[in-house]
N, C-alpha and C positions, 0 to 999 in steps of 0.2 A: 249965440251959436249960429253959424252960417246955415242958411236954408239949403237943404240937400236937393239938387235937381233930380228929377225922376230918371234921367238918363245916366246919372253918375255911376250906378253900379256897373253899367256896360263900359263906361269910360275906364273904370278900374280894371276890368278884364283886358281892355285894349292896352293900357299902360303896362300891365303885368305880362301881357303876351310878348312884348319886346324883351322884357327881362328874362322870360323863359327861353326865348330864342338865344339870347346872349349866353345864358347859363349853359345850355347844351353845346352851342357852337364853340365856346372857348375851351371846354373840356375835350371835345372831339377832335379839334384841329391837330393836336399832337400826334394822334394815331395815324394820320395820313402823311405826315411830313418827315418821317424817319429817314428816307433816302437822302433828302436835302440836308438834314441836320447832322447826319453822321459824317459828312464831309468835313464839318467844322469841329464836331465833338466826337472824337474817335471811339469813346466808350459805347456810343449808340450803335456801333457795328455789331455789338453782341446782342443777340435776341434776349438773352437773360437779363442784361442791364435794362433793355427797353421794357421788358416785362415788369421789372422792379419799379420803373418810372410810372407805368400805368397802374400798378397794383397799390402803390402808396396812396394815390388819390382815392382809390376805391375803399380801402380799409379805413382810412381816416374819415372819409365821407360817411361811411356806415356808422362808425363809432360816434361821430359828432351829431348825427341826425336826431336821436332822442333828446340830447342836450339842447339842440337848436329848437326843438319843439317846445320844451319846457320854457326856454327863454321867450319864445314868441307868445306864449300864453301869459307872460308876466309883464312885458313891457310894450311900448308903442310899436306896432308892427310896421308902420311906415318907415320909421327911422332904422329899424332893423333891416328892412329890405334895401333901403338906400345905402347903408353901411356895407351890407353884404355885396351888393353890386359894385360899389366903388373899390372895395378891397380886392375882389377876384379879378376885376378889370385891371387894377393896378398890378396885380401879379402877372396877368397875361402880358401887359405892357413890359414889365421887367424881364419876362422870359425872352423878349426880343434882344436883350442886352446880355443874356447869359453866355458865358464862354466855357463853362466846365459842367461836367455831369452832376457834381455835387450841388451846384447852384440850381440847376433844373430840378433836381430831386427835392430840395427843400422848398422851392417855389411851388412845386406840384403839391407838396404836403399842405402848405398854407392855402392853396386853392381848394383842397378838399374840405378844410374847415370852413372857409368863407362861402363856398357854394352850397354846402349842406344847410346853412342857415336859411336859405331862401325858400325852398319848397314848402316846408311846414307853415311858414309865415304867410307866403303868397296864397296857398290854397285855403288857409283859415280865413284870410281877409276876404277872399271871393265868397266863401261860405257865409261870412257875416253879412255881406252886402246883398246876397241873393236868397230869396225865399225858396221854398220847396217847388214853386212853380217854374223856376228858371235855373235852379242850382246845377243840375247835371249838364245842361247846355253850356252854362258859363264855365264850368270846370273843363268841359270838353273843348271849348274854343281855346281856353288857356293851354290845354295839352297839345294843341296843334302847333303852338309856339315851340314846344320842346321838340316835336318831330321836325319842324322846319330848321331849327338850330342844328339838330343832328345831321340833316341832309346838307346844310350849308357848310358844316364842319368838314365834310368830305372834300370841299373845294379848297381847303387849306393847301393841299399839295399843288393845285393849279396856281395859286398865288405865289407859293414858294418857288415853283418852276419859272414863273414869269418874272418875278422880282427877286425875293429871297424869303427864307423862313423867318428871318428877323422882322422883315417888313410886315408879314402876316400877323405876327404876335403884336407888334407895336400898333398897327392900324386898328385892329379890333379891340385891343385894350384901351386905346384912346377913345374910341367910340363909346365903349361902356362907361368910362369915367364921365364923359360929357353927359350921357343919358341919365346918370345918377343925379345930376343937377336938375334935369327936367323933372324927375320924380319929386324933388324937394318942393317944387312950385305947384305941381298938379296932383300928386297923390296924397290922399287923406285917409287916415285910419278911421274906421267907424267906432264911435264911442261904445265901450262895453260896460255892462253893469259891473259895479265893484263886487268883489267876492263877499259872500255873506259872512257876517260875523256871528260868533256864538258867545253868549255870556251866561255866567252862572252867578247866582247871588253871592256877593262877597269876593268875586274873582274878576281878574282883568279881562278885557276884551281879547279874544283870540281869533286869528284868521288862519284858514287852511293854507298850508305851505306846500312845498314841492313834493314831499313824501306823501301828503294827503292826496294829491292829484294822482300820483303813480299808484297808490293803493286803491283809489277809486277805479282806475282803469284795470289794474291787474286782478281785481276781485270781481270783475264783470265778465261772466262766461261768454257773453256775446262778443266782447272785444277780443277774446282769445281766438274765437272762430274767425272774426274779421282779420286778425293779425296773420293767421296761417292761410286764410283765403287769399290774402294779398301776396304773401311770400311764395306760395307754391306756384301760381301762374307766373311769378317773376322768374322762375327757373327757366322755362322755355322762352320767356320774353328776352332775357339776357342772352340766352343761347342763340336765338335768332339774330339779335343785334350784333353779336360778336363773331358768329361762325357761319351765318347764312351765305355771305359772299364766298367763303371757302367751299361750302357745299355746292353752290351754283357752279363754281369753277371746276370742281372735281366731277360733278355729275353730268355737266353739259359739255365738258372738254373745251372750255373757253378760258382765255387769260383773265387775270385778276383785274386788269384795267377795264375790261368789259363787264365782268361778273360783279364787281363792287358796286358801280352805279346802278346796274340792273336790279340787284337785290335791295339796296337801300332806297331807291326811288319807288320800287313796288311796295315795300313795307310802309314808307312814309305816306304815299298817296292813299293806300287802302286804310291806314290808321286814321288819317285825316277824315275820310268818309265815315269811318266807324265811330269816332268820338262825336261827330255832329249827329249822326243817325241815332246813336245810343243816348245822347243827351236829350234830343227831342222826344224820343219814345219814352224814356224814363220819366221825364218831367210830366208827361201826360198820364202815363200809366199809374204813377204813385198817387195822383189825385183821386183815382177810382179804387185802388187796392194798395194797402200798405206795403205789400211785398213787390210792388211794381218795379222798383229799382233793382231788387234782388233778381227778379225774373229777367230783366233786361240785361243785367250783367251776366246772368247764367246763360242766356242765349249767345252772348259774345264768347264766353268760354267754351260753350258747346261747339261753336264754329272752329275753334282752334284745334279740337281733337282730331277730326278727319284731316285738317290741314297739316298737322304734324306727321300723321301717317303718310300722307301723299308727298310731303317734303322729303320724308325719310326714304320712301321706296319708289317715288316717281323717277322716270328716266327721260321723258320728253320735255322740250322747252315749254310747251303749253301746260303740261301737268304741273311742273314745278312752279311756274309763275302763277298759275291759278291757285295753287296751294299757298304760296306766299301771300297772295292778295287776300285769300280767305282768312289766313292767320292774322294779317294786319287789321282787317276789318273787324274781326271778332275781338282782338286784343284792344282795339280802340274803344269798342263798346264797354269792355271791362274797365279800361282806364278811366273813362268819363264818369264812372259811377262809384269809384272807391271812396272818395271824400263824401259824396252825398249819402251813401249807405252808412258811413261812419256817423254822419249827422243824425241818423235815426236812432242811434244807440248811445251817443256821447254828447254831453253838454258842451255849449260853445266854449266855456273857459278851459276845457281840457282837449279841444280838438287838435290844436297844433302839437301838443305833447303826444297825443295818440298817433297822429300821422308821422311824427318823427320816429316813433317806435316801429311803425309799419315800414317806413322808408329804410330803416336800419336792417330789418329782416329781409327786405327785398334786395338790398345791395349785397348783403352777405350771401344770399341765395345766388346772386349773380357771380360773386367771386368763386363760389363752389362750382357752378356749372361751367364757367369759363375754363377753369383748370381741368375739369373732368372731360369736357369735349375736346380740349387740346390733346389730352392723352388718347382719346377716342380717335381723333384724326390721325395721329401717328400710327395707331393700330389698324387703320382702315375701316373703322366701324362708325363713322360719323353719321351716316344715313340711318343705320339701325338704331343708334342711341337717340337721334332726334325723334324717331317713331316711338320709342319707349317712353318718352316724356308725356305722350298722350295719356298714358295710364294714370300717372299721378294727378294730372289735371282732372281726369274723370272722377277719381276718388274725392278730390277736394270739392268739385262741383256738387256731387251728391251730398256731401256733408253740409255744404252751405244751404242747399235747397231744403234739406230736411230739418236742420237745427236752428237756422237763423230766422227768428220770428219777431219782427219789429212791432212795437206797440204804439209808436209815435211816427207821424210824418216828419216831424222835426223835434228831436228831443231837447228839452230844456231842463234846467235844474228843478227838480221836484220841490226843493226847499223854497223856491220862489212862487210856487203854486201858479206857474204859467201854463 
C-alpha cells in the first residue's frame, strides 16, 4: 500500500473543491441564460416551460440523493466521483448542441441523476480523511467551492451575451470532462474497514445489506432530529437562494441587473466567511465539549433568525444588505457542521447514505419553498413571508439544542469496539 502523505487529506479537499465548484456552476448557468436561449428555442419564452426545465432537475436530484448515498457507502468513492463529474460535464457539453426543448429537458433530467451522486460521496470521503480536529474546517472549505460555483454560474449570461449560450455550455462541459481525468491520477479513496460479518453455528456467513443500513439509520432517534434539523433551515436557505434578488429589486426599487449580483455576491461572500469561522470554532470547541459542533451550528442558525426578520421588513439599502450578510454568515456556520455533527451519531459505513437522505429532504424543502414564495411574490407578501420563516428556524433550533446529545466525538461501529 502506498504511504499516505500527511498533507494528502488537504489535497483531497482541494481536488474536491474544484468538483464542488463545477457541480454548482453547471446547474446554475441555465437560470441566467434564458433570454439568450429563448431566441433559438421558442418554448423557453414561456415561464411555465422554463420552470419545468428547472424543476425536473430539482425533483430528480432529490429522489436520487438517498440512492446515491447508499451507492457511495458500498463502492469505491473515487470512481463514483470521477464518473459523476464526467457524466454531468458531458451533459453540460451536450446542452450546447441542443436545438429543442425536449432535448434540454431530458439532458437536465440526466444531470439531476449524475450531480446527485457527488455530494454524499464527496463529503463522506472528506469525513473519512479528516479527524474530529479538522473535519468541520475541511467540510467548510469544500462548501466554499459550492458558493463559488453558484456565484460563477451567474456569469453564464455574460458569456452567452459575449459569445453564445452554446459556447458557455460547451466550454464548461469540456473543462469538467478534462478535470475528471485529473482526478483519475490524483484522487485516492481512503481504504475502509470491511463490513462486519455475522455467523451462527451451522449457518452461512451473512453481511449487512442495504436494508440493514437504512434500518440502522431510521431506528436512530438522533438521526431523525438531524434529518429535520437539516431540512428545516434548508427552507429559508433555498428561499434566499432563489428569491433574494427579487426581494432586493422590489424593496430597494432597483433593476434586476443590479439586484441579482448584489444579492448573490453578498450571500456568497458572507457564507464563505461563515463556513471558515464555523469550521475553525467547531473543531476547537468539540475537543473540549461534545456538543461543541452543535453549539457552533446553533450560533449560526441563531444569526439567521434576526436576519430573516430584517430581510423581510427592512427598507433601507444598509439594513437589507446587513441582514443578507448576517444570514449568509450564519448559514455558512450551519453548513460547515452538518456532516461533522452527523459523524458524531452515525458510523462511517452509513454516512453517505445518511447524508443522501438529508440532501433529499433539503432539496424537497427547497422545491416547496420556491413554489410558495413564488405565489407570495405575486400576492405582494414576499417580505412578510421571509420574516415568517424565522419562526420555524427558531423552533427547530430549540429542538436541536435540547434533544441532540452526542456521546462520541467521532462515532464508530460499536461492534468493532473502537
